[in-house]
N, C-alpha and C positions, 0 to 999 in steps of 0.2 A: 157723400162722406157719411160714415157711420157716426151718429150723434154721441156715442159713448167714447169716441176717440177724439181728442183735441190736439191740435198742433200748437206747441209752444216752442218758441225759440229759447235758447238758453239765456238770452238777454232778458226776456220777459219774466222768466222764472226767478232770475237772480235780482230783480229790481225790488222785490218786496222787502219791507223792513221788519216784519214780525220775527224773522229769524236772524236779524242783525244783532249779534252779541259782540260786535267788534268795539274798539275804542273810538271809532269815528264819531264825530260830533256834528250836530245839526242845530240850526236856529229853530226854536219852537215857540209858538204863541199859545198861551193859555187864556181863553176868555172865561172869566169867572164872575160870580156874584160876590163882589167884595163888601165886607162889613168890618169896619174898624181895623183895617189892615191885616185881618186874619189870614187871607190867602197869601198875601205878600210874605208874612211871617212863616207860613208853612213852606212856601217855595224856597225862601232864604235858608230855612233850617235844613232842607234837603240838600241844597247846593253847597252849603258851607260858607264861611266868611269870605274866602278868596273869590269863588265863582259868583257870589252874590253881588260883588262890586259891578258886574256886567249885566245885572238884571235891569231890563228896560221897563219902565212903568208907562203903560198906555192907558187911554181913557177907560177901556173895559177889560183890561187884563195885563198880562206880563209877557215879555219876550225874554228868552234866555237861550243859552247854548249848552247843550248836553248830549249825552249818548242816547240813542233812540230807546234802549231798553230801560231808561229811567222814566220815560213818559208814564207807563202804567203805575209806577210807584208813586209819582207825584199826584196823579189823578186819584189814586186810592187814598192817599193822605188827605187830600182836599175833601173827598167824600166823607171820610171818617170824622172830619171836623164840621160836617154839615155845610160845606161850601159848595154852591152850585157850580158845575163846570158846563159851560154852554158849547164850547168847541175847543178843539186842540188842532193846531195847524202846524204841520212840519214843513219848514222851508228848506232851503238848500243845505247840502252838506258843507261844512267849513273845513279849513285846513288843520284845525286843532284836533287833539286827541284827549280822551277822558283818562286821566291818571289818578 
């Protein structure tokens, strides 16, 4: 097989999320260096009052439900506030939609 040619099934190509600009929502975990609730405040500000009600506080971070294209925005906001982001974990897609 020629190394410059790669065989990809359409399923493999379609599974990536960087190009997912749909309203589909995922559970996402942000592991952060929290200080005086600053990370929580930043995430809540992005989510808004209604979605913030479902923010789950965990020992080293927060879990929330959002559209995948929101992840870079939240990471950027945390970084601008000098809040360390140690990892972001995307869990399963949910049945809800981002409106």
